[in-house]
C-alpha positions in Angstrom: -30.1 -7.5 8.7 -27.1 -5.6 10.7 -24.4 -4.0 8.4 -21.4 -1.8 8.6 -19.9 0.7 6.3 -16.3 0.5 5.0 -14.7 3.4 3.3 -11.5 3.1 1.3 -9.7 6.3 0.9 -7.3 5.4 -1.8 -4.6 6.9 -4.0 -6.9 7.7 -7.0 -10.5 7.4 -5.6 -12.7 7.1 -2.5 -14.9 4.1 -2.4 -17.6 2.7 0.1 -19.4 -0.6 0.6 -21.6 -2.1 3.2 -21.2 -5.6 4.5 -24.1 -7.3 6.5 -23.7 -10.2 8.8 -24.9 -12.6 6.0 -21.9 -11.6 3.8 -23.7 -9.4 1.3 -21.3 -6.8 0.2 -22.6 -3.8 -1.6 -21.1 -0.8 -3.3 -22.6 2.6 -2.3 -20.2 5.2 -3.3 -17.2 5.9 -5.5 -15.5 9.2 -6.5 -12.2 9.9 -8.1 -10.0 12.8 -7.0 -7.4 14.9 -8.7 -3.7 13.9 -8.6 -1.5 17.0 -8.1 2.0 17.1 -9.6 3.5 20.5 -8.7 7.0 19.5 -9.8 8.6 16.5 -11.2 8.7 13.7 -8.6 6.2 15.6 -6.4 2.7 14.0 -5.8 0.0 15.6 -3.7 -3.6 15.5 -3.0 -6.0 18.1 -1.6 -6.9 16.9 1.8 -10.1 18.8 2.0 -11.2 17.2 -1.2 -10.3 13.8 0.2 -12.3 14.6 3.4 -15.4 15.8 1.3 -15.4 12.5 -0.5 -15.3 10.6 2.9 -18.1 12.5 4.2 -20.1 12.1 0.8 -19.5 8.3 1.3 -20.9 8.4 4.8 -24.1 10.0 3.7 -24.7 7.2 1.0 -24.7 4.4 3.4 -28.0 4.5 5.3 -28.4 3.0 8.7 -25.3 1.0 9.6 -24.0 -0.2 13.0 -20.6 1.1 12.6 -18.0 2.7 10.2 -14.5 1.6 9.3 -11.9 3.7 7.3 -8.8 2.5 5.4 -6.3 4.8 3.9 -3.2 5.2 1.8 -0.7 4.2 4.4 2.3 6.4 4.1 0.5 9.6 2.7 0.7 12.5 5.3 -1.2 15.6 6.4 -0.4 18.4 8.9 -3.0 20.7 10.3 -4.0 23.5 12.8 -5.5 21.7 15.9 -7.8 24.8 16.5 -9.3 25.1 13.1 -8.6 21.6 11.6 -7.4 23.4 8.5 -4.4 21.7 6.6 -1.2 23.8 6.4 -0.3 22.1 3.2 -1.5 19.5 0.6 -1.4 16.0 1.5 2.0 14.5 0.4 1.3 11.1 -1.3 3.3 8.0 -0.6 4.6 8.0 -4.4 6.3 11.5 -3.7 10.1 11.7 -4.1 10.9 15.3 -2.9 12.9 14.0 0.0 15.3 11.8 -2.0 18.3 14.0 -1.4 17.8 14.4 2.3 17.4 10.6 2.4 20.5 10.1 0.5 22.3 12.2 3.2 21.0 10.4 6.0 22.2 7.1 4.3 25.6 8.6 3.8 25.6 9.4 7.5 24.9 5.9 8.5 21.4 6.4 9.8 19.8 3.5 8.0 21.1 1.2 10.7 18.9 2.8 13.2 15.7 2.8 11.1 16.3 -0.8 10.2 16.7 -1.8 13.7 14.1 0.2 15.3 11.4 0.7 12.7 12.3 -2.2 10.6 12.3 0.0 7.7 15.2 1.2 5.2 15.6 4.8 4.5 13.4 5.9 1.5 11.2 8.7 0.6 8.3 6.2 0.4 7.8 6.2 4.1 6.2 9.0 6.1 8.9 10.5 8.4 10.8 12.4 5.8 7.6 13.9 4.3 6.5 15.1 7.7 10.0 16.7 8.3 9.7 18.4 4.8 6.5 20.2 5.9 8.1 21.2 9.2 11.1 22.7 7.4 9.5 24.2 4.2 5.9 25.2 5.4 6.3 28.4 7.5 2.9 27.8 9.1 3.7 24.3 10.3 6.7 25.6 12.1 4.7 28.4 13.8 2.1 26.0 14.8 4.6 23.6 16.2 6.4 26.2 18.3 2.9 27.3 19.7 1.6 23.7 20.5 -1.1 23.8 17.9 0.4 21.6 15.1 -1.0 18.1 14.5 0.5 15.8 11.8 0.5 12.2 10.7 -0.6 9.8 8.2 -4.0 10.8 6.5 -6.1 8.6 8.7 -5.3 10.9 11.8 -6.5 13.9 9.8 -9.8 12.1 8.8 -10.6 11.0 12.4 -9.7 14.4 13.8 -12.1 16.2 11.4 -14.8 13.5 11.6 -14.9 12.6 15.1 -12.8 15.2 17.1 -10.4 12.4 18.3 -6.7 12.7 17.5 -5.5 9.0 16.9 -3.8 6.6 14.5 -3.7 2.8 14.5 -0.5 0.6 14.9 -0.6 -0.3 11.1 -0.4 3.4 10.0 2.4 4.1 12.6 4.3 1.1 11.5 4.7 2.8 8.0 6.1 6.1 9.4 9.8 5.2 10.3 8.9 6.8 13.6 7.4 3.9 15.5 9.5 1.2 17.2 8.2 -2.0 15.5 9.0 -4.1 18.6 7.1 -1.8 21.2 4.6 -0.3 18.9 5.3 3.1 20.3 6.7 6.3 19.0 10.4 6.2 19.2 12.1 9.2 20.6 15.5 8.5 18.8 13.7 8.0 15.4 11.7 11.2 16.0 15.0 13.1 16.9 16.6 11.6 13.7 13.8 13.1 11.4 13.3 16.2 13.6 9.6 15.4 14.4 8.3 16.7 17.7 6.6 13.6 19.4 4.1 16.0 20.7 2.8 16.8 17.3 2.1 13.0 16.5 -1.3 11.1 17.4 -1.5 8.5 20.1 -1.2 5.1 18.6 -4.0 2.5 19.2 -5.3 -0.8 18.1 -6.9 -1.4 14.5 -10.3 -2.0 16.0 -11.9 -0.1 18.8 -13.7 3.0 19.3 -12.4 6.0 17.3 -15.1 8.4 18.2 -18.5 9.3 16.9 -19.3 10.9 13.7 -22.5 12.7 12.5 -24.0 12.4 9.1 -27.3 13.8 7.9 -28.8 10.6 8.9 -27.5 9.6 12.4 -24.6 9.4 14.6 -22.3 6.4 14.2 -19.2 5.2 15.8 -15.9 4.6 13.9 -14.9 1.2 15.0 -11.9 0.4 12.6 -8.9 2.3 11.1 -6.2 0.6 9.1 -3.7 1.0 6.3 -5.2 -0.2 2.8 -2.7 -3.1 2.3 -3.4 -4.5 5.7 -7.0 -4.3 5.0 -6.4 -6.2 1.9 -4.5 -8.8 4.0 -7.7 -9.2 6.1 -10.0 -9.3 3.0 -7.9 -12.1 1.5 -8.5 -14.1 4.6 -4.9 -14.4 5.4 -5.6 -15.1 9.1 -2.9 -17.7 9.6 0.9 -17.4 9.7 2.3 -18.2 6.1 -0.7 -17.0 4.2 0.3 -14.5 1.5 -1.5 -11.9 -0.7 -0.4 -9.6 -3.4 -2.4 -6.5 -4.6 -1.9 -5.3 -8.1 -2.9 -1.7 -8.1 -0.7 1.2 -8.8 2.2 -0.9 -7.5 2.5 -4.4 -6.3 2.0 -4.8 -2.6 2.5 -8.3 -1.2 2.2 -9.3 2.6 2.7 -12.5 4.5 1.0 -13.1 7.8 3.7 -14.0 10.3 1.5 -14.1 13.3 3.0 -13.1 16.7 6.4 -13.3 15.4 8.2 -10.3 14.3 10.5 -11.5 11.4 13.2 -9.1 10.1 16.1 -9.7 7.9 17.5 -6.3 6.6 19.8 -8.1 4.1 16.6 -9.5 2.4 15.2 -6.1 1.6 11.8 -7.5 2.9 10.3 -5.4 5.6 8.4 -6.3 8.9 5.3 -4.7 9.5 2.2 -4.6 11.7 -0.8 -6.7 10.1 -3.2 -5.6 12.6 -4.1 -5.5 16.4 -7.6 -6.3 17.4 -8.9 -4.6 20.4 -7.6 -6.1 23.6 -5.6 -8.5 21.6 -1.9 -9.1 20.7 -0.2 -7.5 17.7 -0.3 -9.6 14.5 2.9 -9.0 12.4 3.6 -9.5 8.8 6.4 -9.1 6.2 5.8 -6.6 3.6 7.2 -6.3 0.0 6.4 -4.0 -2.8 7.1 -2.9 -6.4 6.5 0.9 -7.1 5.0 0.3 -10.6 2.4 -2.2 -11.7 -0.9 -0.9 -13.1 0.8 2.5 -13.4 3.4 1.0 -15.8 0.5 -0.6 -17.8 -1.3 2.7 -17.9 1.9 4.5 -18.9 2.2 1.9 -22.0 -1.4 2.7 -22.8 -0.8 6.6 -22.8 2.2 5.8 -25.1 -0.5 4.4 -27.5 1.2 0.9 -27.5 -2.4 -0.4 -27.1 -5.9 1.2 -27.0 -8.1 -1.3 -25.3 -7.1 -3.8 -22.5 -8.6 -6.7 -24.3 -5.8 -6.3 -26.7 -3.2 -7.4 -24.1 -5.2 -10.2 -22.6 -3.7 -12.8 -24.9 -0.5 -13.0 -27.1 0.1 -15.3 -30.0 3.8 -15.5 -29.4 5.9 -17.1 -26.9 6.8 -15.1 -23.7 8.6 -12.0 -24.7 11.5 -12.9 -22.2 11.9 -16.2 -23.9 12.6 -14.3 -27.1 15.1 -12.0 -25.3 12.8 -9.0 -24.8 12.6 -7.8 -21.2 10.9 -4.8 -19.4 11.9 -3.7 -15.9 9.1 -1.8 -14.4 11.4 0.7 -12.4 9.6 3.8 -13.7 9.7 5.2 -10.1 12.8 3.3 -9.1 13.1 -0.2 -7.5 11.3 -0.9 -4.1 11.8 -4.4 -2.4 14.3 -5.9 -2.2 16.7 -3.3 -3.6 15.3 0.0 -2.3 17.0 1.8 -5.1 15.5 5.2 -6.3 18.4 5.6 -8.7 17.1 2.7 -11.0 15.2 3.5 -14.3 12.6 1.7 -16.3 14.0 0.0 -19.3 13.1 -2.3 -22.3 16.0 -4.4 -23.5 16.4 -6.9 -26.2 14.6 -5.2 -29.0 15.5 -5.4 -32.6 14.0 -4.4 -36.0 11.3 -7.1 -35.7 10.2 -6.0 -32.3 6.5 -4.6 -32.5 4.3 -2.8 -30.0 2.7 -5.9 -28.8 6.0 -7.5 -27.9 6.7 -4.4 -25.8 3.2 -4.7 -24.0 3.9 -8.5 -23.5 7.2 -7.6 -21.9 5.5 -5.0 -19.6 3.1 -7.7 -18.1 5.9 -10.1 -17.8 8.2 -7.5 -16.2 5.6 -7.0 -13.4 5.1 -10.6 -12.7 8.9 -11.2 -12.6 9.4 -8.4 -10.1 6.6 -10.0 -8.0 8.4 -13.2 -8.1 11.6 -11.4 -6.8 9.6 -10.2 -3.8 8.2 -13.7 -3.2 11.7 -15.3 -3.5 13.1 -12.7 -1.0 10.2 -13.2 1.5 10.8 -17.0 1.3 13.7 -16.8 3.6 11.5 -15.4 6.3 8.3 -17.4 5.8 7.4 -20.9 4.7 6.2 -21.0 1.0 2.8 -22.4 0.6 2.5 -22.6 -2.9 -0.6 -20.4 -3.1 -0.7 -16.8 -3.7 -4.1 -14.9 -3.3 -4.2 -11.9 -5.6 -6.5 -9.0 -6.2 -6.5 -5.6 -8.1 -7.2 -4.5 -11.6 -4.4 -6.3 -13.3 -5.7 -9.8 -12.2 -8.5 -9.4 -14.8 -5.7 -10.0 -17.4 -5.5 -13.6 -18.3 -2.0 -13.5 -19.7 -0.6 -11.8 -16.7 -2.1 -14.3 -14.2 -1.0 -17.3 -16.2 2.5 -16.0 -16.4 2.6 -15.2 -12.9 1.7 -18.8 -12.2 4.4 -20.0 -14.4 7.1 -17.8 -13.0 6.5 -18.4 -9.4 5.3 -22.0 -9.6 2.3 -21.1 -7.3 -1.3 -21.5 -7.7 -2.7 -18.0 -8.3 -6.1 -17.4 -6.7 -8.0 -14.5 -7.9 -10.6 -13.4 -5.4 -14.2 -12.7 -6.3 -14.7 -9.6 -4.3 -14.8 -6.5 -6.4 -12.8 -4.7 -3.9 -10.9 -6.7 -1.5 -9.4 -3.8 0.4 -12.7 -2.3 1.4 -14.0 -5.9 2.1 -11.1 -6.3 4.4 -11.9 -3.0 6.1 -15.5 -4.1 6.4 -14.3 -7.2 8.2 -12.4 -5.3 10.6 -15.5 -3.2 11.2 -17.6 -6.3 11.9 -14.9 -7.2 14.5 -14.6 -3.7 16.0 -18.4 -3.5 16.4 -18.8 -6.8 18.1 -21.0 -8.1 15.1 -18.3 -10.8 14.8 -16.4 -11.9 17.9 -13.4 -13.5 16.2 -12.2 -14.0 12.5 -13.9 -17.4 12.7 -17.2 -15.6 13.1 -16.9 -13.5 10.0 -19.4 -14.3 7.2 -17.5 -16.5 4.5 -16.2 -15.0 1.5 -17.5 -15.7 -2.0 -15.6 -18.5 -3.8 -12.6 -17.3 -5.8 -13.4 -15.8 -9.3 -10.6 -17.9 -11.0 -7.6 -19.9 -10.4 -4.4 -20.4 -12.4 -2.2 -23.4 -12.0 1.4 -23.4 -13.4 1.5 -24.9 -16.9 5.2 -24.6 -17.6 8.2 -24.0 -15.5 9.4 -20.4 -16.3 11.4 -20.2 -13.1 14.8 -20.4 -14.9 13.9 -17.1 -16.6 14.3 -15.3 -13.4 18.1 -15.2 -13.6 17.9 -13.4 -16.9 15.5 -11.0 -15.6 17.7 -10.3 -12.6 20.5 -9.4 -15.2 18.3 -6.8 -16.8 17.4 -5.4 -13.4 21.1 -4.9 -12.5 21.3 -2.9 -15.9 18.5 -0.6 -14.8 20.2 0.4 -11.4 22.3 3.5 -10.7 21.0 5.0 -14.1 19.5 8.2 -12.7 22.6 9.0 -10.7 25.0 8.2 -13.5 23.0 10.5 -15.7 23.3 13.3 -13.3 27.1 13.3 -13.1 
């Protein structure tokens, strides 16, 4: 049975699955990698380790018709075009080292340009300021740029160059850099000038599916036929093919996207961002709106490290009414607030505790806070897209019964938990089937397994969103105030 290999090079691990034309989705590789924290607020990966894991994943797959790769999106790498050697560690999407520079750009009024052209606010999350940091702070990068031997971009471009010898990126990755014009899907000279990035150092932008070169493994030579950002891969994995369909991935953070079809929808005042969902080879660009929360599973794991609970089963159900009903609220702004606020000065907080509050109350509030932040995203996006009443979800947190039911109650939506064990890699495999010609259109893709579980609203908790918004407002500007 013809099959393809999909590799997910994620924030904490590299995973690989095969998908055949009958829809059989099979895991074949998984390896975690080290997170590097050289300074507070800095997050890095060793790009050579990431590449090694991708190569090992390729060797485990057996005979496949094609390979597809998804990646971390905003994470960047710079390297010498002659040797392929990185000049610095990969700077991860979570990294905040460029916060002061971003604030200076904002103070100078530059955000109007990035919103208008890239569709993105000024934030360290996006790639451009990270790339600039490498140019300004890594002497080898500056020397290579002057001699015409520097290559730099999102991590996919590094993988493709080292695996196939082709220097390329796809339109989904470019849309997350703050350097691509979202309307024309080309590098924007003015944006590159703003961030002091030489256009000549950036890879050509192509479609999401197509020919990205041949790679050789110990078994055979295979073509790379898809390359995509992880969250856009998840959108495909959820089957969000039609405008208005929406998914939310609950991983390190919350990543929500709504397919908007051929329409580029943007409203800077909403805090919701336009992005590219995908572009199939020889086809038009499909757009989406994108919204995120910096801390989701990372907040839960943080609570676990604080020993508020020992086993995840302990926080699957609670005997008491919702913590927010009892006045206890958690704002998951441990890394600041993303959509729709884009406020890195915000800080995480619990509020409403008293002498009777126990550790389970705090855990309950953590789960609720993540769900309530998700509701804020969906409410902000509703002004740009039509609400369908259905939210397709994936990620580790969707195994938590309490969280999923509370999410249904606070959003008023049916929460559909997908059956696939890894919806991101599944979406990449779907792109690879399309890129290889094993599926001609999305309607030719093998059907997905039925959802694992569905949660319908049991009570209307939407009035609590106003109280939560008050707590969010109290979390804002804390880090800046503390520094005065």
